[in-house]
C-alpha positions in Angstrom: -1.3 -8.0 -4.6 2.3 -7.8 -5.2 4.3 -4.7 -5.2 4.2 -2.5 -7.7 5.6 -3.5 -10.9 7.0 -1.1 -13.9 6.5 -3.7 -16.3 2.4 -4.1 -15.7 1.6 -0.9 -13.5 3.9 1.6 -15.5 2.6 0.9 -18.8 1.4 4.2 -19.5 2.8 5.7 -16.0 3.2 9.4 -17.2 6.4 11.1 -19.4 7.4 6.9 -19.7 10.5 7.6 -21.7 12.2 10.0 -19.3 12.1 6.7 -16.5 15.0 4.9 -15.4 16.0 3.3 -12.4 18.9 4.2 -10.5 20.6 1.7 -7.3 21.4 3.0 -4.1 22.6 1.7 -1.0 20.0 0.0 -0.2 17.2 1.1 -2.7 16.4 0.7 -6.5 14.6 4.2 -7.5 12.3 4.9 -10.1 13.2 8.6 -11.3 12.3 10.8 -14.3 15.0 12.8 -16.3 14.0 15.3 -18.6 15.7 18.4 -20.5 18.7 20.0 -20.4 20.4 22.8 -18.3 20.9 23.6 -14.6 19.6 20.4 -12.2 16.2 20.8 -10.7 14.9 18.5 -8.0 11.1 17.8 -7.8 9.8 15.8 -4.8 6.5 15.0 -4.8 4.4 14.4 -1.3 3.1 11.6 1.0 1.1 9.3 -1.0 1.7 10.2 -4.2 5.1 9.5 -7.0 6.9 11.3 -9.6 3.2 11.8 -12.0 2.2 14.3 -9.6 4.8 16.4 -11.4 3.8 14.8 -15.3 2.6 18.3 -16.6 5.0 20.5 -14.6 7.9 18.5 -15.8 8.1 19.1 -20.1 7.5 22.9 -19.6 10.9 23.3 -17.0 12.9 20.6 -19.2 12.6 23.6 -21.6 15.2 25.4 -19.6 16.6 22.5 -17.1 17.3 19.2 -16.6 14.5 18.0 -13.9 14.7 14.9 -11.7 12.0 13.4 -10.0 11.7 10.2 -8.5 9.4 8.1 -6.7 10.2 8.8 -3.0 11.1 5.6 -1.0 8.3 3.2 -0.3 6.4 5.1 -3.0 5.2 4.2 -6.4 8.0 2.5 -8.2 10.9 2.3 -5.8 12.1 -0.7 -4.2 14.1 -0.9 -1.0 14.4 0.7 2.4 16.8 4.0 3.3 19.4 3.6 6.2 17.0 5.1 9.3 13.9 4.4 7.6 11.2 7.0 5.9 12.0 9.9 8.3 13.3 13.0 7.1 16.7 13.0 7.5 16.6 9.1 6.6 14.9 10.1 3.5 17.4 13.5 2.9 20.4 10.9 3.3 18.8 8.6 0.7 18.4 11.7 -1.9 21.7 12.9 -1.6 23.0 9.5 -2.1 20.6 9.5 -5.5 22.1 12.9 -6.9 25.4 11.5 -6.1 24.4 8.2 -8.2 23.1 10.8 -11.4 26.1 13.2 -11.0 23.8 16.3 -10.8 23.7 19.4 -7.8 20.5 20.9 -8.6 20.0 25.0 -9.1 17.2 24.1 -7.2 14.7 21.8 -5.6 10.7 22.1 -4.6 8.9 19.8 -3.1 4.9 19.2 -2.6 3.3 19.1 0.9 5.9 16.9 2.7 8.4 16.5 -0.1 9.0 20.4 0.4 10.0 19.0 4.3 12.4 16.7 2.8 13.4 19.5 0.9 14.8 21.6 3.3 16.1 19.1 5.6 18.0 17.8 2.4 19.5 21.4 1.9 20.5 21.6 5.5 22.0 18.0 6.2 23.8 19.0 3.0 24.7 22.4 3.2 23.5 23.3 -0.2 22.7 26.8 -0.8 20.0 26.2 -3.2 16.3 28.1 -2.9 13.1 26.3 -1.9 10.1 25.9 -3.1 7.0 24.3 -1.3 3.9 23.6 -2.9 1.0 23.6 -0.3 3.7 22.7 2.2 2.9 20.8 5.6 5.9 22.0 8.0 4.7 22.8 11.5 2.4 20.7 13.2 -1.1 21.6 12.9 -2.7 23.6 16.1 -4.8 21.9 18.7 -5.5 18.2 19.7 -4.9 16.8 16.0 -0.8 18.1 16.3 -0.4 15.6 19.1 -3.1 12.9 18.0 -2.0 12.3 14.6 1.0 10.9 14.9 0.3 8.5 17.4 -2.8 7.5 15.1 -0.3 7.4 12.2 1.8 4.8 13.7 -0.9 2.4 15.0 -2.3 2.3 11.7 1.5 1.2 10.4 1.8 -1.5 12.8 -1.8 -2.9 11.9 -0.9 -4.8 8.6 -4.5 -5.2 8.1 -4.9 -1.7 7.7 -3.1 -0.6 4.2 -4.5 -4.1 2.6 -8.1 -2.1 3.8 -7.4 1.0 2.7 -6.2 -0.2 -0.8 -9.6 -2.6 -1.2 -11.3 0.4 -0.8 -9.1 2.2 -3.4 -9.9 0.0 -5.9 -14.0 0.3 -5.9 -15.0 2.6 -8.7 -15.5 6.0 -7.8 -13.4 5.8 -4.5 -10.2 7.3 -5.5 -12.1 10.4 -7.1 -14.2 10.5 -4.2 -11.4 10.3 -1.9 -8.6 12.9 -3.5 -11.8 15.7 -3.4 -12.6 15.5 0.4 -8.8 15.0 1.3 -7.3 18.0 -0.5 -9.8 20.4 -1.9 -8.5 20.2 -5.6 -10.3 19.0 -8.7 -7.7 17.4 -11.2 -8.0 15.5 -15.0 -8.8 12.7 -15.4 -5.6 10.9 -16.2 -4.2 12.1 -12.4 -7.3 10.6 -10.9 -6.2 7.6 -13.4 -2.7 7.3 -11.6 -3.7 8.0 -8.1 -6.0 5.2 -8.3 -3.2 2.5 -9.7 -1.2 4.2 -6.1 -3.7 3.9 -3.8 -5.1 0.7 -4.5 -1.6 -1.3 -3.8 -1.3 -2.0 -0.2 2.6 -1.6 -0.4 2.4 1.8 -1.5 -0.6 2.5 1.3 2.0 1.1 4.0 4.7 3.1 2.6 2.7 6.4 3.0 1.5 5.3 6.3 5.0 4.5 7.3 6.1 7.7 6.1 3.3 9.6 8.2 4.2 7.4 11.5 7.6 8.8 11.1 7.2 12.8 10.8 8.4 14.4 13.0 7.3 17.9 12.4 7.9 19.6 15.5 11.8 18.5 15.1 11.3 20.2 11.7 9.7 23.9 12.8 12.5 24.2 15.6 14.9 23.8 12.4 13.2 26.3 10.4 14.6 29.7 11.8 18.2 28.4 11.4 17.3 27.7 7.2 19.2 30.6 5.3 18.2 29.4 2.0 16.0 31.4 0.2 12.6 29.6 0.2 9.2 30.2 -1.6 6.0 29.2 -0.1 3.1 29.0 -1.9 0.1 27.6 -0.5 -3.7 27.4 -1.5 -7.0 29.1 0.0 -8.9 25.8 -1.0 -6.2 23.5 0.5 -8.1 21.2 2.6 -5.7 19.0 3.7 -2.8 22.2 5.4 -4.0 24.8 6.8 -3.0 28.2 5.9 -2.0 29.5 9.3 0.6 26.9 9.6 2.3 27.9 6.4 2.1 31.4 7.9 3.8 30.6 11.0 6.4 28.8 8.5 7.2 31.9 6.4 7.3 33.9 9.2 10.0 32.1 11.1 12.4 31.4 8.2 14.8 34.2 7.7 14.8 34.4 3.4 11.2 33.2 3.5 8.4 34.5 0.8 4.4 33.2 0.9 2.7 33.1 -1.9 -1.4 32.3 -1.5 -3.3 31.4 -4.6 -7.0 31.3 -4.7 -9.7 28.7 -5.7 -7.1 25.7 -5.5 -6.3 23.0 -3.1 -3.6 20.6 -2.1 -2.6 19.7 -5.6 -2.4 23.1 -6.6 0.6 22.3 -8.9 -1.5 19.4 -10.8 -4.4 21.9 -10.9 -2.1 24.7 -12.7 0.9 23.4 -14.1 1.8 26.5 -15.8 1.3 28.6 -12.6 3.7 26.4 -11.4 6.2 26.0 -13.5 6.5 29.9 -14.1 7.2 29.8 -9.6 9.6 27.5 -10.1 11.2 29.1 -13.1 11.3 32.9 -11.4 12.6 31.5 -8.7 15.2 29.5 -9.9 16.2 32.7 -11.7 17.0 35.2 -9.6 20.4 37.0 -9.4 20.8 36.8 -5.4 19.4 33.3 -5.8 21.8 32.5 -8.9 24.7 33.9 -6.8 23.7 32.2 -3.4 23.6 28.6 -5.6 27.2 29.3 -7.1 
């Protein structure tokens, strides 16, 4: 199977009219831009794409220019950034994308691994803007799994058959819904499941997600968090089966300017389950006077 093609796989992509393709060194990005006003940057998590923000973007576009890219290795973005799919490599690539768009965001919001990329980006680019992290994967998980998982991800990534096997499984009827429910604890709508099925059924996308996980250095990120001065809002969910609440609580404690909000009943894809809540949290955090001064 070839990589995802916009002309075929993207025909029914949400917010398709907002899509464009932007070239930067070594990459051709699929990015969606919507609305008018100060710029907000939205970053999806591992294995997802711009569809993850499908219902959040129109709500925020009433007041902001909303920018949501497919991260390298994911969705319809093509190429490989210098430094690979590492935190620093992703952050540098995003800086290039923002320069190409001529935009400086007043806030960056990320989901799961996207929250980690957001924090790495503000750190490396010396941006003083606030950051919102939904169900953020920021700290090594407790116990033996924290040490085993990166090695396991690397072993899976270097085996060329693993992404193909995973994609073939995801193409079976009912499998994407079953996988998402078990892995995230979220119940999302049929349209969202269909878009995940498109992504997870493509072995190139699966390979990019595995490579991103294989290169994730949460220990280094955790060591950096106490030096992040930006206003940060972490939003977690009690039903999240992917990221332990304890790890998010620890991240919130060690960042000097961080607030934690825990939502009841939702899972790892809380921003897809309750887009109105996600948009309201972002809008409120972007509009706080102390943060407006910090972004100036």
